[in-house]
N, CA and C atoms as a LAMMPS dump frame, in Angstrom:
ITEM: TIMESTEP
0
ITEM: NUMBER OF ATOMS
618
ITEM: BOX BOUNDS ff ff ff
-5.0000000000000000e+02 5.0000000000000000e+02
-5.0000000000000000e+02 5.0000000000000000e+02
-5.0000000000000000e+02 5.0000000000000000e+02
ITEM: ATOMS id mol type element x y z
1 1 1 N -294.293 -86.408 480.39
2 1 2 C -293.425 -85.511 479.617
3 1 3 C -292.072 -86.181 479.38
4 2 1 N -291.63 -86.127 478.135
5 2 2 C -290.332 -86.717 477.811
6 2 3 C -289.214 -85.752 478.181
7 3 1 N -288.23 -86.258 478.914
8 3 2 C -287.042 -85.463 479.258
9 3 3 C -285.848 -86.171 478.627
10 4 1 N -285.548 -85.778 477.394
11 4 2 C -284.555 -86.471 476.563
12 4 3 C -283.285 -85.63 476.46
13 5 1 N -282.149 -86.267 476.72
14 5 2 C -280.843 -85.623 476.579
15 5 3 C -279.929 -86.598 475.842
16 6 1 N -279.413 -86.174 474.688
17 6 2 C -278.49 -87.007 473.921
18 6 3 C -277.128 -86.305 473.856
19 7 1 N -276.1 -87.04 474.236
20 7 2 C -274.727 -86.537 474.181
21 7 3 C -273.992 -87.263 473.067
22 8 1 N -273.2 -86.516 472.29
23 8 2 C -272.393 -87.159 471.255
24 8 3 C -271.033 -86.472 471.168
25 9 1 N -269.99 -87.281 471.205
26 9 2 C -268.643 -86.759 470.979
27 9 3 C -268.464 -86.553 469.476
28 10 1 N -267.735 -85.503 469.11
29 10 2 C -267.498 -85.217 467.692
30 10 3 C -266.855 -86.413 466.989
31 11 1 N -267.005 -86.461 465.676
32 11 2 C -266.331 -87.481 464.875
33 11 3 C -264.819 -87.295 464.907
34 12 1 N -264.12 -88.311 464.435
35 12 2 C -262.651 -88.273 464.448
36 12 3 C -262.125 -86.994 463.786
37 13 1 N -261.194 -86.329 464.48
38 13 2 C -260.575 -85.127 463.92
39 13 3 C -259.212 -85.473 463.315
40 14 1 N -258.673 -84.525 462.556
41 14 2 C -257.359 -84.729 461.936
42 14 3 C -256.287 -84.964 462.99
43 15 1 N -256.43 -84.315 464.149
44 15 2 C -255.429 -84.492 465.2
45 15 3 C -255.664 -85.772 466
46 16 1 N -256.919 -86.234 466.112
47 16 2 C -257.145 -87.571 466.672
48 16 3 C -256.375 -88.599 465.85
49 17 1 N -256.491 -88.481 464.535
50 17 2 C -255.847 -89.426 463.625
51 17 3 C -254.332 -89.413 463.805
52 18 1 N -253.77 -88.229 464.034
53 18 2 C -252.314 -88.09 464.179
54 18 3 C -251.841 -88.337 465.611
55 19 1 N -252.777 -88.677 466.519
56 19 2 C -252.444 -88.982 467.913
57 19 3 C -251.834 -87.772 468.632
58 20 1 N -252.4 -86.586 468.35
59 20 2 C -251.923 -85.349 468.965
60 20 3 C -252.868 -84.899 470.082
61 21 1 N -252.302 -84.258 471.105
62 21 2 C -253.124 -83.574 472.105
63 21 3 C -253.787 -82.371 471.424
64 22 1 N -255.104 -82.32 471.443
65 22 2 C -255.821 -81.312 470.663
66 22 3 C -256.291 -80.138 471.504
67 23 1 N -257.036 -80.422 472.589
68 23 2 C -257.495 -79.349 473.456
69 23 3 C -258.322 -78.306 472.725
70 24 1 N -257.929 -77.022 472.853
71 24 2 C -258.703 -75.919 472.285
72 24 3 C -258.281 -75.58 470.86
73 25 1 N -257.318 -76.315 470.291
74 25 2 C -257 -76.117 468.883
75 25 3 C -258.178 -76.61 468.037
76 26 1 N -258.181 -76.245 466.762
77 26 2 C -259.415 -76.39 466
78 26 3 C -259.23 -77.138 464.674
79 27 1 N -258.674 -78.351 464.706
80 27 2 C -258.56 -79.106 463.455
81 27 3 C -259.927 -79.575 462.958
82 28 1 N -260.004 -79.851 461.679
83 28 2 C -261.255 -80.318 461.099
84 28 3 C -261.454 -81.811 461.284
85 29 1 N -262.578 -82.299 460.771
86 29 2 C -262.874 -83.727 460.804
87 29 3 C -262.145 -84.435 459.663
88 30 1 N -261.773 -85.682 459.903
89 30 2 C -261.27 -86.541 458.838
90 30 3 C -262.461 -87.092 458.048
91 31 1 N -262.169 -87.778 456.947
92 31 2 C -263.243 -88.452 456.207
93 31 3 C -263.966 -89.436 457.115
94 32 1 N -263.201 -90.139 457.937
95 32 2 C -263.828 -91.072 458.878
96 32 3 C -264.716 -90.32 459.86
97 33 1 N -264.248 -89.154 460.337
98 33 2 C -265.037 -88.362 461.278
99 33 3 C -266.353 -87.9 460.671
100 34 1 N -266.307 -87.508 459.405
101 34 2 C -267.538 -87.115 458.709
102 34 3 C -268.482 -88.314 458.606
103 35 1 N -267.922 -89.476 458.272
104 35 2 C -268.743 -90.685 458.163
105 35 3 C -269.347 -91.054 459.513
106 36 1 N -268.568 -90.881 460.596
107 36 2 C -269.083 -91.18 461.941
108 36 3 C -270.249 -90.264 462.294
109 37 1 N -270.134 -88.994 461.905
110 37 2 C -271.221 -88.047 462.188
111 37 3 C -272.487 -88.429 461.411
112 38 1 N -272.319 -88.808 460.145
113 38 2 C -273.479 -89.265 459.363
114 38 3 C -274.114 -90.491 460.024
115 39 1 N -273.274 -91.427 460.46
116 39 2 C -273.8 -92.64 461.098
117 39 3 C -274.563 -92.296 462.377
118 40 1 N -274.022 -91.348 463.168
119 40 2 C -274.709 -90.937 464.396
120 40 3 C -276.093 -90.38 464.078
121 41 1 N -276.16 -89.536 463.062
122 41 2 C -277.456 -88.99 462.664
123 41 3 C -278.423 -90.07 462.217
124 42 1 N -277.9 -91.046 461.478
125 42 2 C -278.747 -92.149 461.01
126 42 3 C -279.245 -92.995 462.174
127 43 1 N -278.362 -93.214 463.173
128 43 2 C -278.771 -93.983 464.353
129 43 3 C -279.908 -93.273 465.095
130 44 1 N -279.783 -91.97 465.243
131 44 2 C -280.824 -91.216 465.941
132 44 3 C -282.118 -91.194 465.126
133 45 1 N -281.968 -91.103 463.814
134 45 2 C -283.15 -91.141 462.944
135 45 3 C -283.845 -92.491 463.031
136 46 1 N -283.046 -93.565 463.077
137 46 2 C -283.618 -94.909 463.186
138 46 3 C -284.411 -95.072 464.485
139 47 1 N -283.992 -94.337 465.534
140 47 2 C -284.728 -94.365 466.801
141 47 3 C -285.927 -93.415 466.788
142 48 1 N -286.122 -92.747 465.646
143 48 2 C -287.218 -91.781 465.461
144 48 3 C -287.138 -90.633 466.473
145 49 1 N -285.904 -90.205 466.737
146 49 2 C -285.706 -89.084 467.662
147 49 3 C -285.677 -87.769 466.897
148 50 1 N -286.335 -86.77 467.46
149 50 2 C -286.257 -85.401 466.965
150 50 3 C -285.911 -84.51 468.146
151 51 1 N -285.394 -83.32 467.843
152 51 2 C -284.902 -82.451 468.903
153 51 3 C -285.528 -81.067 468.831
154 52 1 N -285.568 -80.42 469.999
155 52 2 C -286.1 -79.062 470.11
156 52 3 C -285.005 -78.015 470.239
157 53 1 N -283.814 -78.44 470.675
158 53 2 C -282.7 -77.507 470.847
159 53 3 C -281.405 -78.309 470.876
160 54 1 N -280.312 -77.666 470.441
161 54 2 C -278.997 -78.306 470.466
162 54 3 C -277.974 -77.361 471.084
163 55 1 N -276.951 -77.965 471.669
164 55 2 C -275.832 -77.224 472.248
165 55 3 C -274.53 -77.788 471.687
166 56 1 N -273.551 -76.904 471.502
167 56 2 C -272.237 -77.358 471.062
168 56 3 C -271.181 -76.394 471.578
169 57 1 N -269.925 -76.729 471.312
170 57 2 C -268.818 -75.919 471.811
171 57 3 C -268.455 -74.834 470.811
172 58 1 N -267.373 -74.114 471.095
173 58 2 C -266.865 -73.096 470.179
174 58 3 C -265.943 -73.688 469.12
175 59 1 N -265.764 -74.999 469.117
176 59 2 C -264.781 -75.639 468.243
177 59 3 C -265.469 -76.312 467.055
178 60 1 N -264.851 -76.172 465.887
179 60 2 C -265.529 -76.536 464.642
180 60 3 C -265.777 -78.032 464.521
181 61 1 N -264.939 -78.881 465.134
182 61 2 C -265.157 -80.323 464.972
183 61 3 C -266.462 -80.768 465.629
184 62 1 N -266.814 -80.13 466.748
185 62 2 C -268.095 -80.433 467.391
186 62 3 C -269.247 -79.809 466.614
187 63 1 N -269.059 -78.59 466.109
188 63 2 C -270.102 -77.905 465.345
189 63 3 C -270.387 -78.638 464.034
190 64 1 N -269.326 -79.078 463.341
191 64 2 C -269.494 -79.798 462.073
192 64 3 C -270.218 -81.121 462.309
193 65 1 N -269.84 -81.826 463.369
194 65 2 C -270.51 -83.09 463.708
195 65 3 C -271.995 -82.848 463.938
196 66 1 N -272.296 -81.821 464.703
197 66 2 C -273.696 -81.493 464.972
198 66 3 C -274.437 -81.174 463.681
199 67 1 N -273.825 -80.379 462.814
200 67 2 C -274.477 -80.007 461.564
201 67 3 C -274.814 -81.208 460.704
202 68 1 N -273.895 -82.158 460.635
203 68 2 C -274.135 -83.373 459.841
204 68 3 C -275.267 -84.184 460.452
205 69 1 N -275.265 -84.328 461.775
206 69 2 C -276.332 -85.071 462.455
207 69 3 C -277.684 -84.428 462.17
208 70 1 N -277.744 -83.1 462.291
209 70 2 C -279.022 -82.413 462.073
210 70 3 C -279.472 -82.525 460.622
211 71 1 N -278.52 -82.522 459.687
212 71 2 C -278.887 -82.74 458.28
213 71 3 C -279.524 -84.117 458.107
214 72 1 N -278.931 -85.119 458.74
215 72 2 C -279.47 -86.485 458.645
216 72 3 C -280.888 -86.558 459.229
217 73 1 N -281.141 -85.744 460.243
218 73 2 C -282.45 -85.749 460.901
219 73 3 C -283.458 -84.837 460.212
220 74 1 N -283.006 -84.098 459.187
221 74 2 C -283.888 -83.136 458.546
222 74 3 C -284.197 -81.945 459.43
223 75 1 N -283.25 -81.613 460.34
224 75 2 C -283.452 -80.512 461.285
225 75 3 C -282.309 -79.488 461.209
226 76 1 N -281.871 -79.188 459.991
227 76 2 C -280.715 -78.308 459.805
228 76 3 C -280.911 -76.928 460.416
229 77 1 N -282.165 -76.5 460.587
230 77 2 C -282.432 -75.157 461.111
231 77 3 C -282.732 -75.165 462.607
232 78 1 N -282.398 -76.254 463.302
233 78 2 C -282.695 -76.337 464.732
234 78 3 C -281.973 -75.238 465.51
235 79 1 N -282.664 -74.664 466.499
236 79 2 C -282.028 -73.685 467.383
237 79 3 C -280.808 -74.319 468.048
238 80 1 N -279.649 -73.658 467.897
239 80 2 C -278.385 -74.196 468.413
240 80 3 C -277.642 -73.12 469.19
241 81 1 N -277.207 -73.467 470.389
242 81 2 C -276.429 -72.561 471.231
243 81 3 C -274.995 -73.061 471.319
244 82 1 N -274.041 -72.149 471.084
245 82 2 C -272.615 -72.483 471.145
246 82 3 C -271.986 -71.792 472.344
247 83 1 N -271.115 -72.502 473.05
248 83 2 C -270.437 -71.885 474.189
249 83 3 C -269.114 -72.593 474.465
250 84 1 N -268.077 -71.806 474.77
251 84 2 C -266.776 -72.409 475.053
252 84 3 C -266.773 -73.174 476.377
253 85 1 N -267.826 -73.033 477.181
254 85 2 C -267.939 -73.847 478.388
255 85 3 C -267.939 -75.332 478.042
256 86 1 N -268.361 -75.67 476.813
257 86 2 C -268.408 -77.074 476.386
258 86 3 C -267.16 -77.495 475.623
259 87 1 N -266.159 -76.62 475.533
260 87 2 C -264.928 -76.967 474.82
261 87 3 C -264.217 -78.142 475.469
262 88 1 N -263.359 -78.767 474.661
263 88 2 C -262.501 -79.829 475.177
264 88 3 C -261.612 -79.289 476.297
265 89 1 N -261.138 -80.183 477.113
266 89 2 C -260.126 -79.854 478.118
267 89 3 C -258.928 -79.191 477.436
268 90 1 N -258.392 -78.143 478.06
269 90 2 C -257.217 -77.44 477.545
270 90 3 C -255.966 -78.205 477.996
271 91 1 N -255.207 -78.693 477.031
272 91 2 C -254.005 -79.469 477.373
273 91 3 C -252.759 -78.615 477.548
274 92 1 N -252.902 -77.287 477.487
275 92 2 C -251.789 -76.41 477.806
276 92 3 C -250.573 -76.658 476.935
277 93 1 N -249.424 -76.853 477.589
278 93 2 C -248.16 -77.006 476.869
279 93 3 C -248.097 -78.287 476.043
280 94 1 N -248.98 -79.246 476.325
281 94 2 C -248.996 -80.492 475.552
282 94 3 C -249.739 -80.338 474.222
283 95 1 N -250.495 -79.26 474.058
284 95 2 C -251.325 -79.08 472.864
285 95 3 C -250.479 -79.145 471.594
286 96 1 N -250.896 -79.986 470.662
287 96 2 C -250.188 -80.137 469.402
288 96 3 C -249.066 -81.151 469.434
289 97 1 N -248.764 -81.678 470.625
290 97 2 C -247.68 -82.646 470.767
291 97 3 C -248.211 -84.059 470.53
292 98 1 N -247.433 -84.879 469.823
293 98 2 C -247.779 -86.28 469.663
294 98 3 C -247.692 -86.968 471.029
295 99 1 N -248.673 -87.819 471.327
296 99 2 C -248.725 -88.442 472.651
297 99 3 C -247.523 -89.346 472.905
298 100 1 N -247.037 -90.014 471.862
299 100 2 C -245.839 -90.844 472.033
300 100 3 C -244.606 -89.975 472.275
301 101 1 N -244.533 -88.842 471.57
302 101 2 C -243.435 -87.899 471.778
303 101 3 C -243.458 -87.354 473.202
304 102 1 N -244.654 -87.065 473.702
305 102 2 C -244.778 -86.557 475.069
306 102 3 C -244.281 -87.587 476.08
307 103 1 N -244.576 -88.863 475.838
308 103 2 C -244.103 -89.915 476.75
309 103 3 C -242.577 -89.993 476.743
310 104 1 N -241.98 -89.814 475.57
311 104 2 C -240.519 -89.836 475.478
312 104 3 C -239.907 -88.645 476.214
313 105 1 N -240.573 -87.488 476.096
314 105 2 C -240.005 -86.267 476.679
315 105 3 C -240.219 -86.167 478.186
316 106 1 N -241.411 -86.551 478.642
317 106 2 C -241.752 -86.356 480.057
318 106 3 C -241.805 -87.655 480.859
319 107 1 N -241.792 -88.788 480.155
320 107 2 C -241.877 -90.075 480.838
321 107 3 C -243.299 -90.617 480.815
322 108 1 N -243.393 -91.926 480.664
323 108 2 C -244.685 -92.606 480.567
324 108 3 C -245.573 -92.296 481.77
325 109 1 N -244.993 -92.38 482.965
326 109 2 C -245.795 -92.213 484.183
327 109 3 C -246.352 -90.797 484.3
328 110 1 N -245.51 -89.782 483.998
329 110 2 C -245.969 -88.397 484.122
330 110 3 C -247.094 -88.1 483.132
331 111 1 N -246.972 -88.56 481.901
332 111 2 C -248.015 -88.319 480.903
333 111 3 C -249.299 -89.04 481.305
334 112 1 N -249.154 -90.249 481.856
335 112 2 C -250.336 -90.981 482.328
336 112 3 C -251.044 -90.201 483.431
337 113 1 N -250.273 -89.609 484.342
338 113 2 C -250.866 -88.801 485.42
339 113 3 C -251.615 -87.615 484.833
340 114 1 N -251.01 -86.91 483.889
341 114 2 C -251.678 -85.749 483.285
342 114 3 C -252.956 -86.162 482.56
343 115 1 N -252.91 -87.298 481.889
344 115 2 C -254.069 -87.714 481.088
345 115 3 C -255.165 -88.339 481.949
346 116 1 N -254.791 -89.083 482.975
347 116 2 C -255.763 -89.94 483.641
348 116 3 C -255.915 -89.687 485.135
349 117 1 N -255.343 -88.603 485.636
350 117 2 C -255.681 -88.215 487.009
351 117 3 C -256.822 -87.205 486.936
352 118 1 N -257.555 -87.076 488.007
353 118 2 C -258.72 -86.203 487.992
354 118 3 C -258.348 -84.743 488.214
355 119 1 N -257.352 -84.5 489.053
356 119 2 C -257.108 -83.114 489.483
357 119 3 C -255.677 -82.635 489.282
358 120 1 N -254.88 -83.327 488.456
359 120 2 C -253.514 -82.87 488.157
360 120 3 C -253.487 -82.36 486.718
361 121 1 N -253.358 -81.041 486.517
362 121 2 C -253.36 -80.508 485.145
363 121 3 C -251.988 -80.625 484.497
364 122 1 N -251.935 -80.744 483.169
365 122 2 C -250.654 -80.612 482.476
366 122 3 C -250.187 -79.162 482.567
367 123 1 N -248.902 -78.9 482.342
368 123 2 C -248.4 -77.525 482.455
369 123 3 C -249.199 -76.55 481.588
370 124 1 N -249.737 -75.515 482.199
371 124 2 C -250.479 -74.494 481.47
372 124 3 C -251.864 -74.906 481.033
373 125 1 N -252.33 -76.087 481.467
374 125 2 C -253.608 -76.592 480.991
375 125 3 C -254.598 -76.871 482.11
376 126 1 N -255.607 -77.683 481.797
377 126 2 C -256.688 -77.982 482.725
378 126 3 C -256.671 -79.462 483.113
379 127 1 N -256.986 -79.74 484.365
380 127 2 C -257.309 -81.095 484.788
381 127 3 C -258.77 -81.372 484.423
382 128 1 N -259.188 -82.627 484.564
383 128 2 C -260.598 -82.935 484.339
384 128 3 C -261.464 -82.216 485.375
385 129 1 N -260.949 -82.091 486.583
386 129 2 C -261.681 -81.366 487.631
387 129 3 C -261.928 -79.914 487.206
388 130 1 N -260.908 -79.263 486.656
389 130 2 C -261.051 -77.876 486.203
390 130 3 C -262.011 -77.784 485.022
391 131 1 N -261.974 -78.781 484.14
392 131 2 C -262.903 -78.816 483.018
393 131 3 C -264.336 -78.905 483.532
394 132 1 N -264.553 -79.801 484.504
395 132 2 C -265.892 -79.966 485.078
396 132 3 C -266.382 -78.683 485.742
397 133 1 N -265.462 -77.895 486.292
398 133 2 C -265.851 -76.671 487
399 133 3 C -266.388 -75.6 486.048
400 134 1 N -266.146 -75.74 484.735
401 134 2 C -266.791 -74.819 483.78
402 134 3 C -267.958 -75.486 483.054
403 135 1 N -267.861 -76.81 482.847
404 135 2 C -268.928 -77.513 482.133
405 135 3 C -270.194 -77.622 482.978
406 136 1 N -270.06 -78.021 484.237
407 136 2 C -271.244 -78.338 485.045
408 136 3 C -272.102 -77.117 485.368
409 137 1 N -271.531 -75.952 485.696
410 137 2 C -272.408 -74.79 485.876
411 137 3 C -273.205 -74.453 484.61
412 138 1 N -272.567 -74.589 483.452
413 138 2 C -273.277 -74.326 482.199
414 138 3 C -274.395 -75.344 481.998
415 139 1 N -274.109 -76.592 482.296
416 139 2 C -275.137 -77.634 482.191
417 139 3 C -276.329 -77.307 483.084
418 140 1 N -276.051 -76.942 484.318
419 140 2 C -277.135 -76.719 485.28
420 140 3 C -277.912 -75.438 484.994
421 141 1 N -277.233 -74.44 484.4
422 141 2 C -277.897 -73.164 484.138
423 141 3 C -278.597 -73.123 482.773
424 142 1 N -278.037 -73.819 481.787
425 142 2 C -278.526 -73.666 480.41
426 142 3 C -279.142 -74.94 479.822
427 143 1 N -278.506 -76.081 480.052
428 143 2 C -278.954 -77.314 479.39
429 143 3 C -280.043 -78.011 480.184
430 144 1 N -279.778 -78.308 481.449
431 144 2 C -280.735 -79.072 482.248
432 144 3 C -282.112 -78.403 482.332
433 145 1 N -282.204 -77.074 482.52
434 145 2 C -283.546 -76.47 482.575
435 145 3 C -284.361 -76.726 481.306
436 146 1 N -283.713 -76.726 480.144
437 146 2 C -284.436 -77.018 478.902
438 146 3 C -284.936 -78.465 478.889
439 147 1 N -284.072 -79.388 479.317
440 147 2 C -284.49 -80.791 479.368
441 147 3 C -285.687 -80.949 480.301
442 148 1 N -285.638 -80.272 481.436
443 148 2 C -286.703 -80.408 482.422
444 148 3 C -288.01 -79.775 481.947
445 149 1 N -287.902 -78.824 481.02
446 149 2 C -289.112 -78.234 480.41
447 149 3 C -289.731 -79.172 479.377
448 150 1 N -289.047 -80.27 479.078
449 150 2 C -289.538 -81.192 478.064
450 150 3 C -288.948 -80.95 476.69
451 151 1 N -287.94 -80.073 476.605
452 151 2 C -287.283 -79.852 475.315
453 151 3 C -286.284 -80.985 475.06
454 152 1 N -286.46 -81.662 473.953
455 152 2 C -285.555 -82.756 473.594
456 152 3 C -284.233 -82.14 473.139
457 153 1 N -283.164 -82.5 473.851
458 153 2 C -281.916 -81.739 473.79
459 153 3 C -280.762 -82.604 473.295
460 154 1 N -280.003 -82.067 472.33
461 154 2 C -278.83 -82.742 471.761
462 154 3 C -277.591 -81.908 472.069
463 155 1 N -276.537 -82.563 472.581
464 155 2 C -275.275 -81.887 472.896
465 155 3 C -274.158 -82.548 472.111
466 156 1 N -273.48 -81.775 471.259
467 156 2 C -272.315 -82.252 470.518
468 156 3 C -271.079 -81.563 471.08
469 157 1 N -270.209 -82.363 471.698
470 157 2 C -269.055 -81.751 472.365
471 157 3 C -267.842 -82.685 472.275
472 158 1 N -267.106 -82.844 473.356
473 158 2 C -265.771 -83.439 473.324
474 158 3 C -265.612 -84.49 474.423
475 159 1 N -264.585 -85.324 474.277
476 159 2 C -264.394 -86.416 475.203
477 159 3 C -264.422 -86.007 476.658
478 160 1 N -263.674 -84.966 477.004
479 160 2 C -263.565 -84.609 478.417
480 160 3 C -264.676 -83.692 478.912
481 161 1 N -265.199 -82.826 478.049
482 161 2 C -266.356 -82.037 478.499
483 161 3 C -267.558 -82.955 478.697
484 162 1 N -267.687 -83.979 477.849
485 162 2 C -268.785 -84.93 478.021
486 162 3 C -268.552 -85.843 479.218
487 163 1 N -267.298 -86.192 479.499
488 163 2 C -267.031 -86.972 480.713
489 163 3 C -267.536 -86.224 481.943
490 164 1 N -267.351 -84.914 481.969
491 164 2 C -267.83 -84.111 483.103
492 164 3 C -269.341 -84.251 483.256
493 165 1 N -270.066 -84.201 482.134
494 165 2 C -271.522 -84.344 482.177
495 165 3 C -271.928 -85.754 482.598
496 166 1 N -271.249 -86.753 482.052
497 166 2 C -271.588 -88.141 482.368
498 166 3 C -271.319 -88.438 483.841
499 167 1 N -270.245 -87.89 484.367
500 167 2 C -269.929 -88.06 485.79
501 167 3 C -271.078 -87.547 486.657
502 168 1 N -271.628 -86.4 486.273
503 168 2 C -272.758 -85.811 487.003
504 168 3 C -274.026 -86.638 486.804
505 169 1 N -274.33 -86.981 485.573
506 169 2 C -275.572 -87.69 485.272
507 169 3 C -275.617 -89.075 485.92
508 170 1 N -274.502 -89.79 485.857
509 170 2 C -274.477 -91.174 486.313
510 170 3 C -273.916 -91.313 487.727
511 171 1 N -273.626 -90.164 488.358
512 171 2 C -273.136 -90.152 489.741
513 171 3 C -271.903 -91.038 489.898
514 172 1 N -270.923 -90.82 489.019
515 172 2 C -269.698 -91.609 489.019
516 172 3 C -268.618 -90.943 489.854
517 173 1 N -267.701 -91.738 490.384
518 173 2 C -266.538 -91.207 491.097
519 173 3 C -265.499 -90.745 490.074
520 174 1 N -264.522 -89.922 490.499
521 174 2 C -263.443 -89.55 489.581
522 174 3 C -262.736 -90.76 488.983
523 175 1 N -262.55 -91.801 489.792
524 175 2 C -261.871 -93.004 489.29
525 175 3 C -262.703 -93.686 488.215
526 176 1 N -264.004 -93.732 488.425
527 176 2 C -264.882 -94.39 487.453
528 176 3 C -264.944 -93.625 486.139
529 177 1 N -265.04 -92.289 486.211
530 177 2 C -265.188 -91.522 484.976
531 177 3 C -263.906 -91.531 484.158
532 178 1 N -262.761 -91.617 484.834
533 178 2 C -261.499 -91.623 484.103
534 178 3 C -261.307 -92.908 483.294
535 179 1 N -262.016 -93.958 483.678
536 179 2 C -261.934 -95.227 482.938
537 179 3 C -262.941 -95.278 481.786
538 180 1 N -263.8 -94.294 481.71
539 180 2 C -264.865 -94.302 480.715
540 180 3 C -264.327 -93.843 479.36
541 181 1 N -264.394 -94.7 478.38
542 181 2 C -263.972 -94.337 477.026
543 181 3 C -265.195 -93.922 476.213
544 182 1 N -265.076 -92.822 475.499
545 182 2 C -266.164 -92.33 474.66
546 182 3 C -265.736 -92.419 473.204
547 183 1 N -266.454 -93.202 472.433
548 183 2 C -266.124 -93.322 471.023
549 183 3 C -266.467 -92.054 470.261
550 184 1 N -265.683 -91.762 469.222
551 184 2 C -265.999 -90.594 468.39
552 184 3 C -267.279 -90.869 467.609
553 185 1 N -268.134 -89.86 467.563
554 185 2 C -269.36 -89.959 466.779
555 185 3 C -270.375 -90.966 467.291
556 186 1 N -270.357 -91.245 468.59
557 186 2 C -271.276 -92.24 469.149
558 186 3 C -272.268 -91.576 470.097
559 187 1 N -273.558 -91.552 469.787
560 187 2 C -274.538 -90.931 470.677
561 187 3 C -274.799 -91.783 471.933
562 188 1 N -275.058 -91.08 473.028
563 188 2 C -275.53 -91.704 474.263
564 188 3 C -276.859 -91.041 474.611
565 189 1 N -277.903 -91.844 474.736
566 189 2 C -279.27 -91.353 474.897
567 189 3 C -279.692 -91.511 476.362
568 190 1 N -279.992 -90.386 477.005
569 190 2 C -280.461 -90.386 478.395
570 190 3 C -281.917 -89.947 478.441
571 191 1 N -282.658 -90.57 479.319
572 191 2 C -283.988 -90.088 479.687
573 191 3 C -283.985 -89.83 481.186
574 192 1 N -284.481 -88.656 481.579
575 192 2 C -284.382 -88.197 482.952
576 192 3 C -285.745 -88.181 483.63
577 193 1 N -285.718 -88.252 484.972
578 193 2 C -286.958 -88.152 485.744
579 193 3 C -287.215 -86.701 486.131
580 194 1 N -288.261 -86.478 486.928
581 194 2 C -288.661 -85.105 487.264
582 194 3 C -287.654 -84.394 488.157
583 195 1 N -286.683 -85.153 488.71
584 195 2 C -285.632 -84.552 489.534
585 195 3 C -284.303 -84.416 488.796
586 196 1 N -284.3 -84.758 487.517
587 196 2 C -283.057 -84.673 486.744
588 196 3 C -282.202 -85.918 486.852
589 197 1 N -282.696 -86.953 487.522
590 197 2 C -281.971 -88.203 487.607
591 197 3 C -282.172 -89.051 486.372
592 198 1 N -281.262 -89.971 486.15
593 198 2 C -281.304 -90.808 484.945
594 198 3 C -282.267 -91.963 485.14
595 199 1 N -283.251 -92.053 484.253
596 199 2 C -284.188 -93.182 484.236
597 199 3 C -283.617 -94.308 483.381
598 200 1 N -283.047 -93.938 482.232
599 200 2 C -282.447 -94.934 481.338
600 200 3 C -281.327 -94.312 480.554
601 201 1 N -280.38 -95.149 480.152
602 201 2 C -279.257 -94.708 479.318
603 201 3 C -279.022 -95.756 478.238
604 202 1 N -278.831 -95.275 477.015
605 202 2 C -278.601 -96.172 475.875
606 202 3 C -277.388 -95.656 475.114
607 203 1 N -276.289 -96.392 475.191
608 203 2 C -275.084 -96.054 474.459
609 203 3 C -275.159 -96.734 473.091
610 204 1 N -275.23 -95.954 472.03
611 204 2 C -275.455 -96.515 470.71
612 204 3 C -274.2 -97.176 470.131
613 205 1 N -273.108 -97.19 470.911
614 205 2 C -271.935 -97.978 470.508
615 205 3 C -272.156 -99.451 470.807
616 206 1 N -273.07 -99.739 471.727
617 206 2 C -273.285 -101.136 472.168
618 206 3 C -274.031 -101.94 471.108
């Protein structure tokens, strides 16, 4: 039985382009982001992958990316579940702020701590640890059981919600996952064993 799980970060958003902290705000995709989503769908099609179910967040940039991918696969009507458990990390008071502006206002070191520490949240926002505490229960209750049933599963979400999943799947430490960069619109293909462990991983950015 095939246990297929594909994770993809949304294509470039308008706020990615402007170097803004985005979090739970809902900017659209740029032209490049749309092109990245089309390319992701084409890559999956080239691998002759089809899906039985998809998951995405409550945010339109992830939903739009998923829709474009499914169009490329000829699966526009695929059953899709949306949940804010898969939303991007909430950046709190930093949301909407330019990252360079934030460094000027709060200092390079403090912004680095907020962005790249595992358990220190920005003011009013979430740490990666807090993000994982909502993502992982949803994964274990809703996503993983479908994969284990043999349903080929596609997840379109965000850099930090996907980091939480990758940390779990690949058994990474907080230090290791914080160094992991996820390209926009780049699928990562996992195949799992009967215990939910990773048999193989293929990052289509490589």
